[in-house]
Structures are given as structure tokens and as C-alpha cells.
C-alpha positions in Angstrom: -29.0 169.1 130.5 -30.8 172.1 132.2 -30.3 172.0 136.1 -34.1 172.8 136.5 -35.0 169.5 134.6 -32.8 167.4 136.8 -35.0 168.2 139.9 -37.5 165.5 138.2 -34.8 163.1 138.9 -34.3 163.2 142.6 -32.7 159.5 142.8 -29.6 158.1 142.5 -29.0 154.4 141.1 -25.8 152.5 140.5 -25.4 149.8 137.8 -22.6 147.4 137.4 -22.2 146.2 134.0 -22.6 142.5 133.4 -18.7 141.2 132.3 -18.7 137.4 132.4 -20.0 134.2 133.8 -18.0 131.3 135.0 -18.7 127.4 134.2 -20.1 127.5 137.8 -22.5 130.1 137.1 -20.8 132.9 139.4 -21.5 136.3 137.5 -18.8 139.1 137.7 -19.7 142.8 137.0 -17.6 145.6 135.8 -17.0 149.1 137.6 -20.2 150.7 139.1 -21.5 153.6 137.6 -23.7 156.1 139.3 -26.7 158.0 137.3 -29.3 160.5 138.7 -32.7 159.0 138.0 -36.4 158.7 138.8 -37.4 155.8 140.6 -41.2 154.8 141.0 -43.5 152.1 142.1 -45.7 151.2 139.4 -47.3 147.5 138.7 -47.2 146.1 135.0 -47.5 143.0 133.8 -45.8 142.0 130.1 -45.0 139.0 128.2 -41.1 138.1 127.9 -39.7 137.1 124.3 -40.0 133.4 125.2 -43.7 133.8 125.9 -43.3 134.1 129.7 -45.5 136.4 131.9 -43.4 138.9 133.7 -44.6 141.2 136.7 -42.9 144.4 137.3 -43.0 146.7 140.5 -40.5 149.6 139.7 -40.1 151.9 136.7 -36.7 153.8 136.8 -36.3 156.7 134.1 -32.6 158.3 133.5 -32.4 161.3 132.0 -30.2 160.2 129.1 -29.7 157.6 126.4 -27.8 154.7 128.3 -26.6 151.3 127.0 -27.8 149.0 129.6 -27.9 145.3 129.4 -30.6 142.9 131.1 -27.9 140.9 132.9 -26.3 144.2 134.6 -26.9 144.7 137.8 -28.9 147.6 139.3 -28.7 148.8 143.0 -31.8 151.0 143.9 -32.0 153.9 146.5 -31.9 152.7 150.3 -35.5 152.1 151.2 -36.5 149.9 148.2 -36.9 146.1 148.5 -35.4 144.3 147.1 -32.7 146.6 146.7 -30.8 144.7 143.7 -33.9 143.5 141.6 -33.5 141.6 138.4 -34.0 143.9 134.9 -37.0 142.7 133.0 -36.6 145.1 130.1 -34.6 148.4 129.0 -35.9 150.7 126.4 -35.1 154.2 125.1 -37.6 157.0 125.6 -37.6 160.0 123.6 -39.4 163.3 125.4 -40.0 162.5 129.1 -43.0 164.3 130.5 -43.6 166.0 127.4 -40.0 167.5 126.8 -37.8 167.0 124.0 -35.2 165.0 126.5 -34.0 161.4 125.5 -33.9 159.5 128.4 -33.6 155.3 129.3 -36.5 153.6 130.8 -35.8 150.1 132.9 -38.3 148.2 134.6 -37.6 146.1 137.3 
């Protein structure tokens, strides 16, 4: 990716992939991976697959297609509260800001 475009993604997030859940509901995660991203505060409402209303307050854009499971753990940059909000949705996006660049959008 052109380094000039990376200026649009000034933040760093960490994603730990979901590994397993024990019978006592203890979750384990794999090795953390760090991504350059754009983190913005953006309120939105949506309906989950089960019909439940969801309110999101954070949108994260990673300038690449990344496979993310909603059970993964995301750590936002310092200053964001909560620092590890649950993932509400993940979707691939083509052409961020009118450019031909694939990306991944995470709603938290």
C-alpha cells in the first residue's frame, strides 16, 4: 500500500483471535496481531440476526481484508473507553474514501 494512504489510518489496534471456550465458559485467545487502523466514534443502531437491537459507538477500518471472528478480542488505542468492547459486526469494504482499496470495517 502507498505510504501516503497510511496517513488516513493513524491508529493502532490489536486483535486476539478467539481460540476456544472451556466448559466453565473461560475464553482463550491466540497470539495478538497489531493493525494500523482508523478508529472513529460513530453512533449507529442495527438489528442482529436474532432480532436484537444493537447500539454501536465505535467504527474501526483496517486498510486490508482481514478475517475477523466476532468472538475475537479487539483492543483499542489508549484513551478509548471501554478499551476492549465487544465486536458487533465485521464486513469487507471495497474502496475506502472513494479509493480503490479493499478494507475491513469492524463495528464495536
